C-alpha positions as CSV (number, residue, x, y, z in Angstrom):
1,M,68.4,-2.5,31.7
2,E,65.3,-4.7,31.0
3,A,62.1,-4.6,33.0
4,I,60.7,-7.8,34.0
5,V,56.9,-7.8,33.9
6,P,55.6,-10.3,36.8
7,D,53.0,-12.7,35.1
8,K,49.6,-11.3,36.8
9,A,46.8,-9.6,35.8
10,Y,46.7,-6.3,37.7
11,F,49.2,-4.1,39.5
12,R,49.0,-1.0,42.0
13,I,50.5,2.1,41.1
14,G,53.5,1.3,43.6
15,E,54.5,-2.1,41.8
16,V,54.4,-0.3,38.2
17,S,56.4,2.8,39.9
18,K,59.1,-0.1,40.9
19,I,59.1,-1.7,37.5
20,L,59.7,1.1,35.4
21,G,61.7,2.8,37.9
22,V,59.8,6.2,38.0
23,E,57.6,7.9,40.6
24,P,54.4,7.2,40.9
25,Y,53.4,11.1,40.0
26,V,55.5,10.3,36.7
27,L,52.6,7.6,36.1
28,R,49.9,9.8,36.9
29,Y,51.0,12.5,34.5
30,W,51.6,10.0,31.8
31,E,48.0,8.8,32.3
32,T,46.8,12.5,31.5
33,E,49.1,12.7,28.3
34,F,48.9,9.2,26.8
35,K,45.3,8.2,26.6
36,T,46.4,4.5,25.7
37,V,47.0,3.9,29.2
38,K,43.9,3.5,31.3
39,P,43.9,1.8,34.5
40,V,41.2,0.3,36.1
41,R,39.7,2.2,39.3
42,T,38.9,0.1,42.3
43,K,35.7,1.0,44.4
44,T,38.2,3.1,46.7
45,A,39.7,5.2,43.8
46,Q,43.0,3.2,43.5
47,R,44.6,2.4,40.0
48,L,44.8,-1.0,38.7
49,Y,47.1,-1.3,35.6
50,R,46.6,-4.1,33.4
51,K,49.7,-5.8,32.0
52,K,49.1,-3.9,28.8
53,D,49.3,-0.7,30.3
54,V,52.5,-1.9,31.9
55,H,53.9,-2.8,28.4
56,E,52.7,0.7,26.8
57,L,54.5,2.3,30.1
58,L,57.3,0.6,29.2
59,A,57.3,1.6,25.6
60,I,56.8,5.1,27.0
61,R,59.5,5.3,28.9
62,D,61.5,4.2,26.4
63,L,61.0,6.6,24.3
64,L,61.2,9.4,26.8
65,Y,64.0,8.6,28.6
66,R,66.5,6.5,26.5
67,Q,65.6,7.9,22.9
68,R,64.9,11.4,24.4
69,F,61.5,12.1,22.6
70,T,59.6,14.8,23.6
71,I,56.0,13.9,24.9
72,D,54.5,15.1,21.4
73,G,57.2,13.1,19.7
74,A,56.6,10.2,21.7
75,K,53.0,10.1,20.9
76,R,53.4,10.7,17.3
77,Q,55.9,7.7,17.7
78,L,53.5,5.3,19.5
79,Q,50.9,6.1,17.0
80,K,53.1,5.4,14.1
81,N,54.1,2.1,16.0
82,R,50.3,1.1,16.4
83,S,49.6,1.7,12.9
84,E,52.7,-0.5,11.7
85,P,52.3,-3.8,12.6
86,G,55.8,-5.6,13.4
87,P,56.6,-9.0,12.0
88,V,56.1,-10.5,15.5
89,D,52.3,-9.1,15.2
90,V,51.8,-10.6,11.7
91,V,53.5,-14.0,13.0
92,E,51.0,-14.0,16.1
93,E,48.0,-13.1,14.0
94,T,49.0,-15.9,11.7
95,D,49.4,-18.4,14.5
96,K,45.8,-17.5,16.2
97,L,44.0,-18.0,12.6
98,V,45.4,-21.2,12.4
99,R,44.4,-22.3,15.4
100,I,41.0,-20.8,14.9
101,K,40.4,-22.6,11.6
102,M,41.8,-25.8,13.3
103,E,39.1,-25.7,15.9
104,L,36.5,-24.7,13.7
105,Q,37.4,-28.0,11.6
106,Q,37.1,-30.1,14.5
107,I,33.9,-28.5,15.6
108,R,32.7,-29.4,12.0
109,K,33.5,-33.0,12.6
110,I,31.8,-33.4,15.6
111,M,28.8,-31.8,14.3
112,E,28.4,-34.3,11.4
């Protein structure tokens, strides 16, 4: 089952819980174990998860529930995944650099 993440900047813990199909206490526990998940706190101490947090939690859920990793194994796997950029990451970075170069060239023409 592929989770659909709505296109918005912040999510409350209940929303994230429904997206992932886990209870809120599980998310709070994962926060303590996986330091890459750092929701923003409001003045009333409510957690607001960013989209990147939700994607990280989806990866954690996949490792723990589908691939049957332990917590420590999932931590190692996430670290390994971060150190090895995937082909999509390389293509995205190349596209960004090409766009930046074009924008700089346009600025240069304006300055002449």
